[in-house]
C-alpha positions as CSV (number, residue, x, y, z in Angstrom):
1,X,-17.2,-6.8,-20.4
2,X,-20.2,-5.0,-21.5
3,X,-22.0,-3.6,-18.3
4,X,-20.0,-1.2,-15.6
5,X,-17.3,-3.7,-13.9
6,X,-18.4,-3.6,-10.0
7,X,-14.9,-3.0,-8.1
8,X,-14.0,-3.8,-4.7
9,X,-11.8,-1.6,-2.8
10,X,-10.5,-3.2,0.7
11,X,-9.4,0.1,3.0
12,X,-11.2,2.9,3.6
13,X,-7.8,5.2,4.1
14,X,-6.2,7.7,1.5
15,X,-5.2,5.2,-1.0
16,X,-8.8,2.9,-0.8
17,X,-11.0,6.3,-1.2
18,X,-8.7,7.7,-3.7
19,X,-8.7,4.6,-6.0
20,X,-12.8,4.7,-5.2
21,X,-13.1,7.8,-6.4
22,X,-10.7,7.8,-9.5
23,X,-12.4,4.5,-10.3
24,X,-16.3,6.0,-10.0
25,X,-15.2,8.9,-12.5
26,X,-14.2,6.2,-15.2
27,X,-17.8,4.8,-14.9
28,X,-17.3,1.7,-12.0
29,X,-19.5,0.2,-9.6
30,X,-17.7,0.5,-6.5
31,X,-17.7,-0.9,-3.1
32,X,-15.3,0.2,-0.3
33,X,-14.8,-2.5,2.5
34,X,-12.7,-1.6,5.7
35,X,-12.6,-3.8,8.9
36,X,-13.0,-0.8,11.2
37,X,-13.8,3.0,10.4
38,X,-13.2,5.6,7.5
39,X,-9.3,6.9,7.9
40,X,-9.0,4.8,11.2
41,X,-5.5,3.3,10.0
42,X,-2.4,5.2,9.0
43,X,-4.6,7.9,7.0
44,X,-6.2,9.2,10.7
45,X,-2.8,9.0,12.0
46,X,-0.7,11.0,9.6
47,X,0.2,14.5,9.9
48,X,-1.0,15.3,6.3
49,X,1.5,16.9,4.5
50,X,1.5,17.3,1.2
51,X,4.7,18.5,-1.1
52,X,6.4,18.5,-4.4
53,X,10.0,19.3,-3.0
54,X,11.6,16.3,-4.5
55,X,14.9,16.1,-6.3
56,X,13.9,13.1,-8.4
57,X,12.2,13.6,-11.5
58,X,9.9,10.9,-11.4
59,X,8.4,11.9,-7.6
60,X,8.1,15.3,-8.9
61,X,5.9,13.5,-12.2
62,X,3.9,11.6,-9.9
63,X,3.3,14.4,-7.7
64,X,1.7,16.6,-10.9
65,X,-1.0,14.1,-11.5
66,X,-1.5,14.3,-7.3
67,X,-1.9,17.5,-7.0
68,X,-4.2,18.2,-9.9
69,X,-6.3,16.1,-8.3
70,X,-5.8,18.0,-4.5
71,X,-7.0,21.2,-6.6
72,X,-10.2,19.3,-7.5
73,X,-10.9,18.3,-4.2
74,X,-10.0,21.6,-2.7
75,X,-12.4,23.2,-5.2
76,X,-14.8,20.1,-3.6
77,X,-14.5,21.9,-0.1
78,X,-11.4,20.0,0.9
79,X,-9.6,22.5,3.5
80,X,-5.8,22.4,2.0
81,X,-3.6,24.9,4.4
82,X,-0.9,25.9,2.1
83,X,1.5,27.1,4.6
84,X,4.5,26.1,2.4
85,X,7.4,23.4,2.7
86,X,10.6,23.9,3.7
87,X,13.3,21.0,2.8
88,X,16.6,21.8,4.4
89,X,20.0,21.5,2.7
90,X,23.2,20.5,4.7
91,X,25.8,20.3,2.0
92,X,26.4,22.0,-0.9
93,X,25.8,18.6,-3.0
94,X,22.2,18.8,-1.9
95,X,22.4,22.6,-2.8
96,X,23.0,21.7,-6.2
97,X,20.5,18.9,-6.1
98,X,17.5,21.4,-4.9
99,X,18.7,23.7,-7.7
100,X,17.8,21.1,-10.4
101,X,14.4,20.4,-8.3
102,X,13.6,24.1,-9.1
103,X,14.4,23.8,-12.3
104,X,12.0,20.4,-12.7
105,X,9.4,21.8,-10.8
106,X,8.9,25.0,-12.8
107,X,8.6,22.6,-15.8
108,X,5.6,20.9,-14.0
109,X,4.2,23.8,-13.1
110,X,4.9,24.2,-9.6
111,X,6.6,27.1,-7.8
112,X,9.6,26.8,-5.6
113,X,12.5,28.8,-4.5
114,X,16.5,27.7,-3.3
115,X,17.3,30.1,0.0
116,X,20.7,30.2,1.2
117,X,21.8,29.8,5.0
118,X,21.4,33.3,5.9
119,X,18.1,34.1,4.4
120,X,16.2,30.8,6.0
121,X,15.2,33.4,9.1
122,X,12.9,35.6,7.2
123,X,10.4,32.1,6.6
124,X,11.0,30.6,10.1
125,X,12.1,33.7,12.2
126,X,13.3,31.2,15.0
127,X,15.3,28.7,13.2
128,X,18.9,27.8,14.0
129,X,20.7,27.5,10.8
130,X,23.8,26.5,12.0
131,X,25.0,23.3,10.5
132,X,22.9,24.7,7.4
133,X,23.9,25.4,3.5
134,X,20.5,26.5,2.8
135,X,17.0,25.1,1.8
136,X,14.3,24.7,-0.9
137,X,11.0,26.4,-0.5
138,X,7.6,25.9,-2.1
139,X,5.2,28.5,-1.0
140,X,1.9,26.3,-2.4
141,X,2.7,23.3,-0.3
142,X,1.0,22.0,2.9
143,X,-0.3,19.8,4.6
144,X,-4.3,18.8,5.1
145,X,-6.7,16.5,7.3
146,X,-6.8,13.4,6.0
147,X,-9.7,12.4,7.8
148,X,-11.7,15.2,6.2
149,X,-10.4,14.1,2.9
150,X,-11.5,10.3,3.2
151,X,-15.0,11.4,4.3
152,X,-15.2,13.9,1.4
153,X,-14.5,11.0,-0.9
154,X,-16.8,9.1,0.6
155,X,-19.8,11.0,0.3
156,X,-18.4,11.6,-3.3
157,X,-18.7,7.9,-4.2
158,X,-22.1,7.5,-2.3
159,X,-23.1,10.3,-4.5
160,X,-22.1,8.4,-7.7
161,X,-24.0,5.2,-6.6
162,X,-21.3,3.5,-4.7
163,X,-21.1,2.1,-1.4
164,X,-18.7,2.3,1.6
165,X,-18.9,-0.5,4.3
166,X,-17.6,0.4,7.5
167,X,-16.7,-2.3,10.4
168,X,-17.2,-5.2,7.4
169,X,-14.0,-7.2,7.5
170,X,-13.0,-9.4,4.7
171,X,-13.0,-13.1,6.3
172,X,-12.2,-15.2,3.3
173,X,-12.5,-14.8,-0.8
174,X,-13.5,-17.4,-3.3
175,X,-12.5,-17.2,-7.3
176,X,-15.5,-17.8,-9.2
177,X,-15.8,-17.2,-13.0
178,X,-15.8,-13.4,-13.8
179,X,-14.4,-12.6,-10.5
180,X,-14.9,-13.0,-6.8
181,X,-16.8,-13.8,-3.8
182,X,-15.9,-12.3,-0.7
183,X,-17.2,-13.3,2.6
184,X,-17.3,-10.6,5.0
185,X,-18.3,-10.2,8.7
186,X,-21.8,-8.3,7.0
187,X,-22.3,-11.1,4.9
188,X,-20.9,-11.9,1.1
189,X,-19.9,-9.6,-1.7
190,X,-19.3,-10.5,-5.2
191,X,-17.6,-8.5,-7.6
192,X,-15.8,-8.4,-10.7
193,X,-12.4,-7.0,-9.5
194,X,-10.4,-6.1,-6.1
195,X,-8.2,-3.5,-4.8
196,X,-6.3,-4.4,-1.8
197,X,-5.5,-0.7,-0.6
198,X,-5.6,-2.5,3.4
199,X,-2.4,-0.3,4.3
200,X,-0.5,-1.8,7.0
201,X,-3.2,-4.7,6.7
202,X,-2.4,-5.1,2.8
203,X,-0.3,-8.3,3.4
204,X,-2.7,-9.9,5.7
205,X,-5.6,-9.2,2.8
206,X,-3.2,-10.5,0.0
207,X,-3.2,-13.8,2.1
208,X,-6.8,-14.4,2.1
209,X,-6.2,-14.3,-1.7
210,X,-3.5,-16.7,-1.3
211,X,-0.6,-13.7,-2.4
212,X,2.6,-12.5,-0.7
213,X,2.9,-9.2,-0.1
214,X,6.1,-7.9,1.3
215,X,5.3,-4.6,3.1
216,X,7.1,-3.9,6.2
217,X,4.9,-2.1,8.9
218,X,7.2,0.7,10.7
219,X,6.1,2.6,13.9
220,X,6.8,6.3,13.8
221,X,5.7,9.2,16.3
222,X,4.2,12.4,16.1
223,X,4.0,14.9,18.8
224,X,2.4,18.2,19.7
225,X,4.3,21.2,20.4
226,X,2.6,23.9,22.9
227,X,4.1,27.4,23.0
228,X,3.2,29.9,25.5
229,X,1.7,32.7,23.2
230,X,1.2,32.3,19.3
231,X,3.3,32.7,16.6
232,X,3.3,36.3,14.8
233,X,3.8,34.3,11.7
234,X,2.7,30.6,10.2
235,X,5.6,28.5,10.4
236,X,5.7,26.5,7.1
237,X,6.6,22.7,7.5
238,X,10.2,22.3,7.9
239,X,11.8,19.0,6.9
240,X,15.4,17.7,7.8
241,X,15.8,14.5,5.0
242,X,17.3,14.8,1.6
243,X,17.3,11.2,-0.2
244,X,17.9,9.7,3.6
245,X,20.4,12.3,5.0
246,X,19.6,14.7,7.7
247,X,17.9,14.0,11.2
248,X,14.6,13.1,9.7
249,X,12.9,15.8,12.1
250,X,9.9,17.5,10.5
251,X,7.9,20.5,12.0
252,X,5.0,22.2,11.0
253,X,2.1,25.1,12.2
254,X,-0.9,23.7,13.1
255,X,-2.7,26.2,15.1
256,X,-1.6,29.7,16.0
257,X,0.2,28.3,19.5
258,X,0.7,24.8,18.2
259,X,3.2,22.9,16.0
260,X,3.2,19.1,15.1
261,X,6.5,17.5,15.0
262,X,7.8,14.2,14.2
263,X,10.9,12.0,13.0
264,X,10.8,10.9,9.2
265,X,13.4,8.4,10.4
266,X,12.8,4.7,12.6
267,X,14.8,4.1,15.6
268,X,13.6,0.4,15.6
269,X,13.9,-2.5,12.7
270,X,11.4,-4.5,13.7
271,X,8.1,-4.4,11.6
272,X,4.7,-3.6,14.1
273,X,2.0,-5.7,14.2
274,X,-0.9,-3.4,12.8
275,X,-3.3,-5.2,14.9
276,X,-1.5,-4.7,18.4
277,X,0.8,-1.8,18.9
278,X,1.5,0.6,20.9
279,X,-0.6,3.8,19.9
280,X,0.7,6.2,22.2
281,X,4.3,8.4,21.7
282,X,7.1,6.3,23.8
283,X,9.0,8.8,25.9
284,X,12.3,7.9,24.5
285,X,10.6,9.3,21.3
286,X,9.5,12.7,22.9
287,X,13.3,12.9,24.2
288,X,14.8,12.7,20.6
289,X,12.4,14.8,19.5
290,X,12.8,18.0,22.3
291,X,16.5,17.5,21.6
292,X,16.2,18.1,17.9
293,X,13.4,20.7,18.1
294,X,16.2,22.7,21.0
295,X,19.2,22.3,18.0
296,X,17.1,23.8,15.6
297,X,14.0,26.3,17.2
298,X,15.6,26.8,20.4
299,X,13.6,29.8,21.4
300,X,10.3,29.2,20.8
301,X,7.9,30.6,23.1
302,X,7.6,28.9,26.2
303,X,7.5,25.6,23.8
304,X,6.9,22.4,25.5
305,X,5.5,18.7,25.0
306,X,1.7,18.2,24.4
307,X,0.1,14.9,23.3
308,X,1.6,12.4,21.3
309,X,0.4,9.2,19.1
310,X,2.3,6.8,17.3
311,X,1.0,5.3,13.2
312,X,2.2,3.0,11.0
313,X,4.8,3.7,7.7
314,X,3.7,1.0,5.3
315,X,7.3,0.4,3.8
316,X,8.4,-1.3,1.3
317,X,12.0,-3.1,-0.1
318,X,12.8,0.3,-2.3
319,X,11.0,2.5,-0.9
320,X,7.9,3.4,-3.6
321,X,4.6,2.5,-3.5
322,X,3.1,-1.3,-4.8
323,X,0.8,-0.2,-7.6
324,X,-0.7,-3.1,-10.0
325,X,-0.7,-6.9,-9.7
326,X,1.1,-9.3,-8.0
327,X,0.4,-11.8,-10.3
328,X,0.1,-11.1,-13.7
329,X,-1.6,-14.0,-14.6
330,X,-4.1,-12.7,-12.4
331,X,-5.3,-8.9,-13.5
332,X,-8.5,-8.5,-11.8
333,X,-6.5,-8.5,-8.1
334,X,-5.1,-4.9,-8.0
335,X,-2.7,-3.8,-5.3
336,X,-2.4,0.1,-4.0
337,X,0.3,-0.3,-1.1
338,X,2.9,0.5,0.8
339,X,3.6,4.5,0.1
340,X,6.4,4.7,3.0
341,X,5.5,7.7,4.7
342,X,4.1,9.7,1.5
343,X,0.3,8.1,1.3
344,X,-1.5,11.5,2.1
345,X,0.5,13.5,-0.8
346,X,0.7,10.4,-3.3
347,X,-2.7,8.9,-2.6
348,X,-4.8,10.6,-5.4
349,X,-2.1,9.2,-8.0
350,X,-2.1,5.6,-7.0
351,X,-5.5,6.1,-6.7
352,X,-5.2,7.0,-10.3
353,X,-2.9,4.4,-11.3
354,X,-4.3,1.4,-9.3
355,X,-8.1,2.6,-11.3
356,X,-6.0,2.4,-15.0
357,X,-4.7,-0.9,-13.8
358,X,-8.2,-1.8,-12.9
359,X,-10.1,-1.1,-15.8
360,X,-7.6,-0.7,-18.4
361,X,-5.0,-3.6,-17.4
362,X,-2.1,-0.8,-17.8
363,X,-1.3,2.1,-16.2
364,X,-2.1,4.2,-19.2
365,X,-2.7,7.9,-17.7
366,X,0.5,8.5,-16.1
367,X,4.3,8.0,-17.7
368,X,6.6,5.7,-16.1
369,X,3.9,4.6,-13.9
370,X,4.4,0.6,-14.6
371,X,7.5,1.1,-12.1
372,X,5.5,0.8,-9.6
373,X,3.7,-2.2,-9.9
374,X,5.2,-5.1,-7.6
375,X,6.7,-7.6,-9.9
376,X,9.0,-10.3,-8.5
377,X,11.8,-8.1,-8.2
378,X,10.2,-5.4,-5.8
379,X,8.0,-7.3,-4.1
380,X,10.7,-8.6,-1.7
381,X,11.2,-8.5,1.9
382,X,12.8,-5.2,3.5
383,X,15.9,-5.5,4.8
């Protein structure tokens, strides 16, 4: 192709906008299309945590590339609240994994440290460490506002000559010589390539192109914790989950007198319909959160539940994102979806790999990232 390819990115959440910015930085012409507003889906309902405290070397590798872009976004004006990330361990086996993680992270350029049980209250004075063996802490991790990120990237895409079309739903698609014609609620769009970054709606978009995409929209809920008076320290992000083991409770500072909490595990195995689901936090979930918080931080000053909401984790069978073509015979139709609750922190590297697939036909910039391609053995129903 002698001219800059025109790529349509379907979805204006964090994965779509990060894909768009990676594409324009490599010279592509980009149009982002979303059936609703920017960051109106799962991105706008996320608690926005960005962390590197993982025990799998591939997960850390992905975050090397993601954090490099987050640093760039921060330089461009994104607020990155670096309050630290504390992942709790309940067993000595998990502590051994954390010691290995510290070594891997150091090699990757990340700071982290293992804390023993009796040291945890130096980081979270209100924590009851009963039942814990210790934790791993990354002082440079923290949280962002995903809506702010998407708006920043939308501005950068427009500055580069791209377009972001909101409330523009893709209704059908036709393959034509050298590309596609998309019929949308705001008229036709012709393009050379398409990236499906539609989050929980990605299976619906795939079906428009005659493809089957196995992504399971999983309901998760968050709630604010209101305090009678401000804490005299900043509470880091605290996560009670190591490779699927733990309660899944996580909570973090939001404001001096407010925390945000959620459970990174799901109570119902049934998929949600992203067009019709209860967007409010249900009473049963609030009770569970309250019980888990009382166990771990029992003496927060006047703690009470505030507003709650629900969002969707687009889940895959193996809990890793789909990035690449579903059908190798159609390399100009790329999927970037299914980040399984880690969409915010992985969005920059998912966008980087998706742009590689679109413009180079392979994930050339991130080692091993071909493992994320939605191949037939990965693109199967979640059990």
